[in-house]
C-alpha positions in Angstrom: -24.4 3.3 12.3 -22.5 3.1 9.0 -18.7 3.1 8.9 -16.2 3.9 6.1 -12.7 2.9 5.8 -11.4 4.2 2.5 -8.1 6.0 1.7 -6.8 7.8 -1.5 -3.3 8.9 -1.8 -0.9 10.2 -4.3 2.8 10.4 -3.6 6.3 9.2 -4.2 8.0 6.2 -3.0 10.7 6.9 -0.3 12.8 3.6 -1.1 12.5 0.7 -3.3 9.6 -1.8 -2.4 10.5 -4.8 -0.4 9.1 -8.0 -1.9 8.7 -11.1 0.0 6.6 -14.3 0.0 4.5 -15.8 3.0 4.8 -19.5 3.6 1.4 -20.0 1.4 3.4 -18.6 -1.6 1.5 -15.2 -1.8 3.6 -12.2 -2.7 3.6 -9.1 -0.4 5.3 -5.8 -1.2 5.8 -3.1 1.4 7.0 0.3 0.9 6.5 4.1 2.2 5.3 6.9 0.2 5.7 10.6 1.1 2.7 12.7 0.8 3.1 16.7 1.2 0.6 19.0 2.4 1.1 22.7 1.7 -0.6 25.3 4.0 -0.5 29.0 4.9 0.1 30.0 8.6 -1.9 32.6 10.5 1.0 35.0 9.7 0.7 34.2 5.9 3.7 32.2 5.7 3.6 29.2 3.2 4.7 25.9 4.9 4.9 22.4 3.7 4.5 19.3 5.9 5.5 15.8 4.7 3.7 12.6 6.0 5.2 9.3 5.4 2.8 6.3 5.0 3.4 2.6 5.0 1.8 0.7 2.2 1.2 -3.1 2.0 0.3 -4.7 -1.4 -0.8 -8.3 -1.8 -0.6 -11.1 -4.6 0.3 -10.1 -8.3 0.1 -6.5 -7.6 2.7 -6.9 -5.1 5.0 -8.6 -7.8 4.4 -5.9 -10.2 5.2 -3.3 -7.6 8.4 -4.9 -6.9 9.4 -5.1 -10.6 8.4 -1.8 -11.7 8.5 0.8 -8.7 11.6 2.3 -7.3 12.6 5.1 -5.0 11.0 8.3 -6.0 8.2 6.6 -8.3 4.8 8.5 -8.1 1.9 6.4 -7.4 -1.7 6.6 -6.7 -3.0 4.3 -4.0 -6.6 3.5 -3.2 -7.0 1.2 0.0 -8.1 1.0 3.5 -6.4 1.5 7.0 -5.3 -1.4 9.0 -3.9 -1.4 12.5 -1.2 -3.9 13.5 -0.1 -4.8 16.9 3.2 -6.8 17.9 5.6 -7.2 20.6 9.4 -6.3 20.1 12.2 -8.8 21.3 12.5 -6.9 24.5 8.8 -7.2 25.4 7.5 -3.8 24.5 4.1 -3.7 22.8 3.9 -1.8 19.5 1.4 -0.6 17.0 1.1 0.8 13.6 -1.4 1.9 11.2 -0.8 1.1 7.5 -2.7 1.3 4.3 -3.7 -2.0 2.6 -3.8 -1.2 -1.3 -6.7 -2.4 -3.1 -6.0 -0.5 -6.4 -2.8 1.1 -7.3 -1.9 3.2 -10.6 1.6 4.1 -11.6 1.5 7.8 -12.5 4.7 7.4 -14.6 5.2 4.4 -16.8 9.0 3.4 -16.5 11.4 0.6 -17.1 11.9 -2.2 -14.9 14.0 -1.6 -11.9 17.7 -1.8 -12.9 17.3 -1.8 -16.7 18.8 0.9 -18.8 16.7 3.7 -20.1 17.1 2.5 -23.7 15.5 -0.9 -22.9 11.8 -1.2 -23.4 11.1 -3.9 -20.7 7.8 -2.5 -19.7 4.7 -5.0 -20.3 2.9 -4.9 -23.6 -0.2 -4.2 -21.8 -0.6 -1.0 -19.8 0.4 -1.9 -16.1 -2.5 0.2 -14.7 -5.0 -2.1 -16.5 -3.2 -5.3 -15.3 -3.2 -4.0 -11.7 -6.7 -2.6 -11.6 -8.7 -5.5 -13.3 -6.9 -8.4 -11.5 -8.7 -10.6 -9.1 -6.6 -11.2 -6.1 -7.6 -13.8 -3.3 -7.3 -12.0 0.1 -4.7 -13.1 2.7 -6.0 -16.0 5.0 -6.7 -13.4 7.8 -9.4 -11.9 5.7 -11.6 -14.9 6.3 -12.3 -13.6 9.8 -13.4 -10.3 8.3 -15.7 -11.8 5.8 -17.5 -13.8 8.6 -17.9 -10.6 10.5 -19.3 -8.9 7.4 -21.9 -11.7 7.0 -23.3 -11.0 10.5 -21.1 -13.1 12.6 -19.9 -11.9 15.9 -16.3 -10.7 16.6 -15.5 -10.9 20.3 -12.6 -8.5 20.0 -14.8 -5.5 19.1 -15.6 -3.6 22.1 -19.1 -2.3 20.8 
């Protein structure tokens, strides 16, 4: 049976991206985007529902996001869903689903965060091109996924 794990989203950042570096030196940016859905109820009333989706970006893309995105920035995300489990300090098990961004496009070019509108701090190349054409090494955990894709067995998969 074939499977597909692909997500396309257009939304606005709900806060500034959080940029950090893992011990290996790879950049990772996390942020949340708001995505609205407009629908009509059975009574004909128009309603709007917002969903808030956590996005994770790795490598040079993460650094560019940290530099050029801010709260309210419109963005297009292409990626995949990934679930993550952890345990809180008080021992409660938690899980979440987040989008791992493979490609991103800024929908409005802006200045670097914190710069004045009169400054032209944007890169000389189009940021979308930099982001979309860059080859980025996956995080170390991706090696396990690649082995599985080559036909290896994953004992954690229940089927």
